[in-house]
N, C-alpha and C positions, 0 to 999 in steps of 0.2 A: 504494500500500500504506500502511496506517495501523496503528500500534500504539498501544493505549490502556492505560495503567496506572491502576488505581484503588487508591490507598494508604490504608489505614485507619490513622489516627493517634491513635485514642482511648487506646490503651495508652501512647503517648508523652506525652500530656497528663498521665496519672496519674503516670508516672515523673517527669516534670519537676516536678510539684507536690510529690511526696515529696522529691525532691532539694532543692527550694527550702526546704521545711520543715527538712530536715537541716542546711542551711547556716544558716538562721535560728536553729535550736535545736540546736547541735552536741552538747550533752550527751546527747541522745537517741541519736544515732548512735554517740558515743563509749561510751555505756553498752552498746550492742549489741556493739560491738567488744570491750569488756572481757569480756563474757559469752563471746564466741567464743574469745578468748585464754585465758580460764580453762578452758574445756572442752578446748581443744587441749593446754594444759599438763597437765591431769589425764590425758588420753589418753596423752601422752608418758611421764608417770610410770608409768602402768600397764604400758607396753611397755618401760620402762627405757632410753629413748633420749634423747639430747641434742637441742637445737633443730635441729641440722643432720642429724638422723636416725641419727647414729652411736651404737652401744651405749655405755652407761655403762662406765667402767673398773671392774674388780673392786675390792672393798674391800681395803685394805692389810692385811697380817698383824697389824699393831699395832691396827688398828680392829677386826678380827675377834676379837681377844682380849678386847675390852671389851664387845662386843655380845651381847645375849641372842639376837637374831634375826640370821640371816645375810643377810637381804634388805636391799637398799639402801633407805634412807628409811622403813623400816617398823618401826623399834624401838617407837615409840609413836604415830606418825602426825603428830608436830609439823611435820615438814618438808612435809607435804602440805596444810597449811592455808594455801592461797593466797587472796588476795582482790585485787580491783581497785578503783581509785578514779579517778573523773573529776576532774581538776584543771584548771579553765579550759578550754583547748582541747587538753588532753592526757589520755590514759588511762595509768595506771601500774598494773602488775601485779607482785605480789611477795609475800613472806612476812616476818613480823616475827621469825621464829625466828633466834636468833643463830648457830645451827649452819649456816645456809644458806651463809655465806661459805666455810666449809670444803668443803662439797660443790661449790660453784662454782669456787673457786680452788685447792682442795687444801690440804694442810698441810705444814709442814716439821717433821718430828720433831726433838726437841732433841738427839738422839744421832746 
């Protein structure tokens, strides 16, 4: 009895070539990762969930008193202006909005 396998490897050659290029030029791969992270972040914001999938905590009563809109992060859209940047062999995603720290870490009211 004889068993013969004919394995086509053309697709593996293409994948290995693309992988080799990604290693040689990591900024291309990192840029693609940055775009994916940006899209994922925007989707999470639209759903109102944290990176771990848990729903955002409701706004505090003191915050609700000062806001025109009752929606989290939708007062004027500043907190939704995320960008990514490729830095060497890293990709960084974030926002320059100063209020982001309060959304991420919370606040300690003075009273």
